[in-house]
Structure formats: C-alpha cells, structure tokens
C-alpha angles and dihedrals in degrees: 000000000000130000092268092053089049092053092047090050093050090049091051092050091050091049092050092047092052090048090055093048093047091052093048091049093048096084090236098084120124135204087262089059091052091048090050090052093051090051092047093049091050095060095083147334088260090058091050092050092047090054094048091050091051091047094050092048096049091046094049094047093044115171093358090074100043123319121225107256112248117227132186093211120093119263114250116239091249091054091046090053091048092051091048089050092054091048089053092046094051091041112169097356098102092078093076096078100051099032093056096038096240094163121044118236120250090252090054094051091051094044123134092237126022139163130209131224111311091358125127124190134191126196143150125242125221092256090058096259112144116216132195112189124201125222118292094018134138129198135182118199135194117183120191135171088266097052144289133296125189141174123217104208097180143346127023143292146179117229127199115197115189108159111077092189088062109050118200122226120193124188120204121171108310099346146060134226118205131189138164096187132006146055124280139166127220125194122187106213130190096274104001146030124242121207125189126183111218099174134007118354139303136191119222119196128193117134085335137006133261127186118218125199128197111303096024134107140183139186131215140186137168091297095057144268130314126231114271116265133186111275126222104243090207091055101043108102090340087166087082086071093044093257138118113211122190130179112187093328128160115265089233091062093046092051091046091054092044091053092057091056102038129066111236122027138283112208130188110222095208129042093222089064089069090076099052110119124244134189129177149092113260131188114231090208087071105040094158089061088058091059092049090049093050091048093051097041095047098033093241128161116234125215117187120204133182115286094040090285112157125190119201117199 
C-alpha cells in the first residue's frame, strides 16, 4: 500500500468514526448501534484512535456541531443502553469543551465590548478609563456619576484609570479589582484570575484584600487571593507586543491563551495534560509554531483534523 492509499484509508476511518459518533449523539441510537461501534473499534488500534479523536472533537464543540435532539417522549431501554455505552466509550473526554472555554457563555456573547480570535481592541469609557482588550475577550461596563464598574467575562485586558474622583471597579470570576489611578492588567485563566499592577496601585479583593503597587502581581481563585509577588515586566500583558510569555505555566493555561489567538482549536486529549509545565516566549504571528514547540518539548503526539482542530495527546 502506497502513501496515497494510506491517506485514503485514514480519511475513511475518520469519516466512519464521525458517522458513529453522530449516530450515537442523535438520540435515535439503539443497543445494536452501540454493539456495532464496539466491534468497529476492536478491529485495530487505528480504528480506536479514530473514534477517540471524533469523540473528543464532538464533545469539545458540543451543540455547535450538532446538538442532540431533545424529545419529550421517554427513551426506550435500547436507546438508554446505547447512550450509556457512548458515555462509557467517551469516558472523561467531555471535560475538554468546558475546561478550555471552547464556547463563549451567553453573557460573553451579549457583552458590551468583545474581541474575536487574534483581535485586539482599544477604547475609552465614559468615566475616562482607557481599555485595551486582548483577543477572545468580553467586557460589560456600567458607568455612573460616581464611577465605573465592569465585568470581564473572559480573556484579558489592560486598564488605565486616570481620574481619582471616579474610581474604577472591575469584577472577574469570584473577585474584584479596584483602582482610582494607575494601570493594571487582568487575565482570566482557566481556574483563576491574574492581576498585575503596571503603574500606580490597585486593590484586589477575593476572600480578603491585597494592595498591589507597580511591579507586583497576585492571583486569586474561589479559595482566596495569593500574596503579592514581583512581576516580570516582559511577561505582563506581553500580548500587547504580539507575544505569549510563559514561565513554568500549566499547559492548560497555555492552550487556553493560544486558542484566543489562533483560528481553529487546540484540544488536550487527557485532563492530566493540563498540569504539564511550560516555559518559553512565543510569537503570536506564528501560532502553529507554538503547537510544534509544545509537542516537541512535552513529547506529545499531534493529530490534525479539519477546521484547524489540533488534538494533543
């Protein structure tokens, strides 16, 4: 079999795998369908990997690919068994969509200000605050006579507050960032929020309050806020210079940031990969080189699918 035959064979396997997953997600699958899938997967390692890739993709895209049809009628026992079989087959793969934020929330889609993939946007608010939003970000704003409040739903931004009489209050996840004068950056990560003070001072509140001065940063999550530490000036909001800078960061965070700056989708096949550590300086003008670097540095296998979807395992 030559290279052309190999490629045609791989394409056929991918097509068959997606047909199986589509059938089992349709709400009309039977126990016979589940049995057919088990037999098909058992034919070879290539069949199994094709199915896993299809399952990862469908679970990460969720309703955007083809939602399961809802029905008010009761599921038959055969269809219930088929659904359970699919759940067992996919086992642990459904996390990829939500944990990496593949689909924006309704609040993000309806936000006052939003940026698309690889897009940055700068603007001034009515209270005089200047905002620079990174790619894949969403911000709601409410300006009153006593000051401005805002909510960062996703992504990252740099905020310049220059009118002490009108303090600025920003909510992100479970915490708040407050400033009356200064420049600060906020990055909403997978499981936490990172705040860095670039100029002036800023107060960060989350189960307690920390004051940051220029050159300091802190991180908070649902459990509370960290002690302030010195920030790396080259790494803080490096996206302003079209760079991603990471120092011993979890791979899950790196992939989340990359997905905001690259069309398509990078997906981690296993949840434990999220905690692998990554360091490096990457140019956003060459996002595919970032994927190659991650695969080489962490000894990961790369599977490329249509639509610029890449699975790392």
